[in-house]
C-alpha positions, -999 to 999 in steps of 0.1 A, spaced: 528 -559 -468 506 -558 -437 513 -533 -410 496 -547 -379 492 -531 -345 493 -554 -315 464 -537 -298 432 -538 -318 396 -530 -307 379 -564 -310 409 -588 -312 447 -588 -309 473 -583 -336 488 -616 -324 455 -635 -333 453 -618 -367 490 -627 -373 482 -664 -365 452 -663 -388 473 -648 -417 500 -674 -413 475 -703 -411 456 -692 -443 480 -668 -461 463 -648 -488 496 -645 -507 527 -667 -506 551 -638 -501 530 -618 -475 552 -598 -452 539 -587 -417 554 -559 -396 539 -557 -361 541 -525 -340 532 -516 -305 541 -491 -278 534 -516 -249 546 -550 -259 570 -568 -236 601 -585 -250 586 -620 -245 556 -609 -265 578 -596 -293 597 -629 -294 564 -648 -295 552 -627 -325 584 -633 -344 581 -670 -337 545 -670 -349 555 -655 -382 559 -618 -380 587 -606 -403 597 -576 -382 586 -555 -352 586 -517 -347 583 -501 -312 561 -470 -309 568 -442 -311 589 -447 -341 606 -422 -365 597 -418 -401 632 -429 -413 630 -460 -390 596 -468 -404 606 -465 -440 638 -485 -434 619 -514 -419 593 -513 -447 620 -512 -474 638 -542 -458 
């Protein structure tokens, strides 16, 4: 499981996601993206590019664990 923020210091989470899906280190790798500033179109793009789920920040602990468990 990879928990990947959309906003990163030197790159974007979207670029990392594309790289992970191009050269997956594991066949069953799951990626959950999260951000506090992503627009709905950006979320849709991440899901289309291979994200398994998305969590909007701020999120609650039960919401976080529920998404991870799923």
